[in-house]
C-alpha positions in Angstrom: -6.4 2.1 -10.5 -6.6 -1.7 -10.7 -4.0 -3.6 -8.7 -3.0 -6.0 -11.4 -0.3 -7.7 -9.4 -2.8 -8.6 -6.7 -5.2 -9.9 -9.2 -2.5 -12.0 -10.9 -1.4 -13.4 -7.6 -4.9 -14.5 -6.7 -5.5 -16.1 -10.1 -2.2 -17.9 -10.0 -3.4 -19.7 -6.9 -6.7 -20.4 -8.6 -8.7 -18.6 -5.9 -11.8 -16.6 -6.3 -12.2 -13.2 -4.6 -14.5 -14.8 -2.1 -12.0 -17.5 -1.2 -9.3 -14.9 -0.6 -11.6 -12.8 1.4 -12.5 -15.8 3.6 -8.8 -16.5 4.2 -8.2 -12.9 5.2 -11.3 -12.5 7.3 -12.9 -9.7 5.2 -16.0 -9.5 3.1 -15.7 -10.5 -0.6 -17.0 -7.0 -1.6 -14.3 -5.3 0.4 -11.6 -7.5 -1.0 -12.9 -6.7 -4.5 -12.7 -3.0 -3.8 -9.1 -3.5 -2.7 -8.3 -5.2 -6.0 -10.0 -2.4 -8.0 -8.1 0.2 -6.0 -11.1 2.0 -4.6 -10.2 0.9 -1.0 -6.8 0.5 0.7 -5.9 -2.2 3.2 -4.6 -1.2 6.6 -1.1 -2.4 7.3 -2.1 -5.6 9.2 -4.3 -6.7 6.2 -1.6 -5.7 3.7 0.9 -7.9 5.6 -1.6 -10.8 5.7 -1.9 -10.5 1.9 1.9 -10.5 1.7 2.0 -13.7 3.7 -0.9 -15.3 1.8 0.5 -14.7 -1.6 4.2 -14.8 -0.6 4.7 -11.5 -2.5 6.0 -8.3 -0.8 3.4 -5.7 -0.1 5.5 -3.3 -2.0 4.8 -5.3 -5.2 1.1 -6.0 -4.4 0.4 -2.3 -3.6 2.8 -0.1 -5.6 0.3 2.7 -5.6 0.5 2.9 -1.8 4.3 2.7 -1.5 5.6 4.6 -4.5 4.2 8.1 -4.9 4.0 9.5 -8.4 4.7 12.9 -7.1 7.8 14.9 -8.1 10.4 15.4 -5.5 10.8 19.0 -4.6 13.6 20.6 -2.6 13.4 23.7 -0.6 15.8 26.5 -1.7 19.1 26.7 0.0 17.8 29.4 2.3 19.3 28.9 5.8 17.1 30.1 8.6 18.6 33.0 10.5 20.6 31.6 13.4 19.1 32.1 16.8 21.2 34.3 19.0 22.4 32.9 22.3 21.6 34.9 25.3 23.9 34.7 28.2 22.3 35.3 31.6 
C-alpha cells in the first residue's frame, strides 16, 4: 500500500527520495520501500520524518496507526470469582 501522504510531503518540498534519505540517514532504496509500504520505519525514524516534513506521523503512516480490523468484544461472561481462603 503506497503511502501517498508521505510521497506528497516529499514532493511538496521538491525533494527526491535520495535527498530525503540523506537527510534521514538511510539508504535511498530503504526510503523508497517505506514510501511504497513494503517496509515500515521504526519509531525514531518515523519521528524524524514527522519533524522533517512537519506532519504528524499519524498522517504520514495511517496504515501503522489505524488498524482496519473490526473491533470485537468478549461476551459478558464474568469469570468465576476466586474464593478467599482464611487461614
